[in-house]
C-alpha positions in Angstrom: 0.0 0.0 0.0 1.3 3.5 -1.0 1.8 6.2 1.7 -1.1 8.2 0.3 -3.4 5.2 0.3 -2.4 4.3 3.9 -3.1 7.9 5.3 -6.4 8.0 3.4 -7.3 4.8 5.3 -6.2 6.3 8.7 -8.2 9.5 7.9 -11.3 7.5 6.9 -11.1 5.6 10.2 -11.0 8.7 12.4 -13.5 10.7 10.1 -16.1 8.3 11.2 -15.8 9.1 14.8 -14.5 12.8 14.7 -17.6 14.4 16.1 -17.8 12.1 19.1 -14.0 11.7 19.7 -13.4 14.7 21.9 -16.2 13.8 24.4 -15.1 10.2 24.7 -11.3 10.7 25.1 -12.0 13.6 27.8 -14.2 11.3 29.9 -11.7 8.8 30.8 -9.7 9.2 34.0 -6.9 6.9 33.0 -6.3 8.8 29.9 -6.6 11.9 31.7 -4.0 10.9 34.2 -1.5 10.1 31.4 -2.4 13.3 29.6 -1.6 15.5 32.7 1.7 13.6 33.0 2.5 14.0 29.3 1.8 17.9 29.6 3.8 18.2 32.9 6.8 16.8 31.1 6.2 19.0 28.1 6.0 22.2 30.1 9.2 21.4 32.0 11.3 22.8 29.0 9.1 26.0 29.0 7.9 25.8 25.4 7.1 28.8 23.3 6.8 27.6 19.7 5.3 24.2 19.5 4.2 21.6 16.9 1.8 18.8 17.6 1.7 15.8 15.4 -1.7 14.0 15.4 -3.8 16.8 17.0 -7.1 15.0 16.7 -9.9 17.4 17.9 -7.2 20.0 19.0 -7.7 19.5 22.8 -3.9 19.9 23.5 -3.3 22.5 20.9 -5.8 24.7 22.6 -4.7 23.9 26.1 -1.1 24.8 25.4 -2.3 28.0 23.5 -3.9 29.0 26.7 -0.5 28.9 28.6 0.9 32.5 28.8 4.5 31.6 27.8 3.4 29.7 24.5 3.5 31.9 21.4 2.2 29.6 18.7 1.0 26.0 18.4 1.3 24.5 15.0 -0.3 21.2 14.2 -0.3 18.3 11.7 -3.0 15.6 11.3 -4.1 13.3 8.5 -7.7 13.4 9.1 -9.7 16.1 7.1 -12.5 16.2 9.7 -10.2 17.0 12.5 -8.5 19.7 10.4 -11.8 21.3 9.6 -12.9 21.1 13.2 -9.7 22.6 14.7 -9.4 25.2 12.0 -13.0 26.4 12.7 -12.2 26.7 16.4 -9.0 28.5 15.8 -10.7 31.1 13.5 -13.3 31.6 16.2 -10.5 32.1 18.7 -8.9 34.6 16.3 -5.6 35.0 18.2 -3.5 33.3 15.6 -1.8 31.0 18.0 -3.4 27.9 16.8 -2.3 26.9 13.4 -3.7 23.4 12.3 -2.3 21.8 9.0 -3.3 18.7 7.1 -0.3 16.3 6.8 1.5 13.4 8.4 4.6 13.3 10.7 6.8 12.9 7.6 5.4 16.1 6.2 6.7 18.1 9.2 9.7 19.7 7.7 7.9 20.4 4.3 4.9 22.0 5.9 6.9 24.1 8.5 9.3 25.3 5.6 12.1 27.5 7.3 10.1 27.9 10.6 11.5 26.1 13.6 10.0 25.1 16.9 11.4 24.3 20.4 9.0 21.6 21.1 7.4 18.8 19.1 4.8 16.8 20.9 3.1 13.5 20.0 0.5 12.2 22.4 -1.4 9.0 22.4 0.3 7.1 19.6 0.2 9.1 16.4 3.5 7.7 15.5 2.0 4.2 15.7 0.2 5.1 12.4 3.1 6.5 10.4 4.2 4.8 7.3 7.9 5.3 8.0 9.3 5.9 11.5 12.7 6.7 10.3 11.4 9.4 8.0 9.2 10.7 10.7 12.2 11.0 13.2 14.2 12.8 10.6 11.3 15.2 9.8 10.7 15.9 13.5 14.5 16.7 14.1 14.6 19.1 11.1 12.0 21.3 12.5 13.5 21.5 16.0 15.7 24.4 17.0 19.1 23.4 18.6 18.1 22.6 22.2 14.6 21.8 21.1 12.8 18.8 22.4 10.4 16.1 21.1 8.1 14.6 23.6 6.7 11.4 22.2 4.2 8.9 23.5 3.6 5.6 21.7 1.4 2.4 22.1 4.0 0.0 23.6 4.9 -3.2 22.0 5.7 -5.1 25.2 2.6 -4.8 27.2 3.1 -7.6 29.5 -0.4 -7.5 31.1 -2.4 -7.7 27.9 -0.4 -10.8 26.9 -0.9 -12.5 30.1 -4.6 -11.5 30.4 -5.4 -12.7 27.0 -3.5 -16.0 27.4 -5.5 -16.7 30.6 -8.7 -15.8 28.8 -7.7 -18.4 26.1 -7.3 -15.7 23.4 -3.8 -16.5 22.0 -4.2 -14.4 18.8 -5.1 -11.3 20.9 -2.2 -12.0 23.2 0.2 -11.8 20.3 -1.5 -8.9 18.5 1.0 -6.3 19.4 4.1 -8.3 18.7 3.0 -8.9 15.0 4.4 -6.6 12.3 1.0 -5.1 12.0 -1.5 -4.4 14.9 -5.1 -3.8 14.1 -5.6 -1.1 16.7 -8.0 -1.0 19.9 -11.3 -1.4 18.3 -12.7 -5.0 18.2 -14.9 -4.1 15.3 -12.9 -1.7 13.1 -9.4 -2.4 11.8 -6.7 0.2 11.9 -3.4 -1.1 10.6 -0.6 0.3 12.8 2.6 -0.8 14.5 3.4 -1.1 18.3 7.0 0.0 19.1 9.6 -1.2 21.6 11.9 1.3 23.2 14.7 -0.2 20.9 12.8 0.5 17.7 12.0 4.1 18.8 15.5 4.8 19.7 16.8 3.2 16.5 14.8 5.7 14.5 15.5 8.8 16.5 19.1 8.4 17.9 20.7 9.3 14.6 19.2 12.8 14.9 18.3 13.4 18.5 19.6 12.4 22.0 17.2 10.7 24.4 17.0 12.4 27.7 14.0 10.6 29.3 11.9 7.5 29.1 9.0 6.6 31.1 6.3 3.8 31.2 2.5 4.1 31.9 -0.1 1.6 32.9 2.5 -1.1 33.9 0.2 -2.5 36.6 -2.7 -0.1 36.4 -5.4 -1.0 33.9 -5.2 0.6 30.6 -7.5 3.5 29.6 -9.9 1.0 27.8 -10.2 -0.9 31.1 -10.7 2.2 33.2 -13.8 0.8 35.0 -11.4 -2.0 36.6 -10.0 0.8 38.8 -12.4 3.5 39.2 -10.9 7.0 39.9 -9.9 7.6 43.5 -10.7 4.0 44.5 -8.3 1.9 46.6 -7.3 -0.1 43.4 -6.6 3.0 41.5 -4.4 4.4 44.1 -2.5 1.1 44.6 -1.9 0.6 40.9 -0.7 4.2 40.5 1.7 3.8 43.4 3.0 0.6 41.9 3.5 2.3 38.5 5.4 5.1 40.1 7.8 2.6 41.6 8.2 0.3 38.7 8.9 3.0 36.2 12.3 3.4 37.9 13.2 -0.3 37.3 14.0 -2.5 34.3 10.2 -3.3 34.1 9.4 0.4 33.1 8.8 -0.7 29.2 6.2 -3.4 30.0 3.3 -1.0 30.3 0.6 0.1 27.8 2.1 3.4 26.9 5.7 4.6 26.8 6.9 8.2 26.8 10.1 9.4 25.4 11.9 12.8 25.3 14.6 13.4 22.6 16.7 16.7 22.5 18.4 18.1 19.5 22.0 18.9 20.6 22.9 22.6 20.9 26.2 22.1 19.2 26.1 20.1 16.0 
């Protein structure tokens, strides 16, 4: 399948649910916990000029645009429905701080031209639906200023709980789903061809261009966002699992969770 055909398929997948996507993702306490952590990491570098890849309904673009130190938030997404939605919101806002574009991660350099940013952020796995992770890494590095950072979260390949749970439930195909070259996505009824990445594969793509300065695992023991009802917000199970994750992310088991976060930096002297 060509790159254009693949991104048409990804766009069609999200076009179907674009109108309901924002409400659904914002009503999930596990996802919100991860999002708060991603934003906190992103803000540590005091971003001013930003680029989001895979902006969806634009929740994070507008959230960062509200931060007083942020000057502009560019965005790239392959889904026309999301682009129209965010563009309409940006025009209503009228401040010129939110600038959505239609395109993929590989298009970052071409779309941004000579303009550079100090922060690129990719939340909740937009890189899992890229046709070429190496090309995406190169394009992201090219739009970063020296000293700039890329904050990347990906759907993890080695999600141990999911493997064990599906084996116990006698679902061997589901247990091995993320380990295959092509993963079908989260939905049990709608197929989205994508790739789950290990820390090694992410670093292989980005290390020729950027230096990794941080890595962190999420939902190592805590139920994943699509099983949020297993540990209701504020419950004893919720608190215990979050505590266990805080401990385990400092151990060799950090990369066995549902999501992994990586921070890469472009060296100041090159």
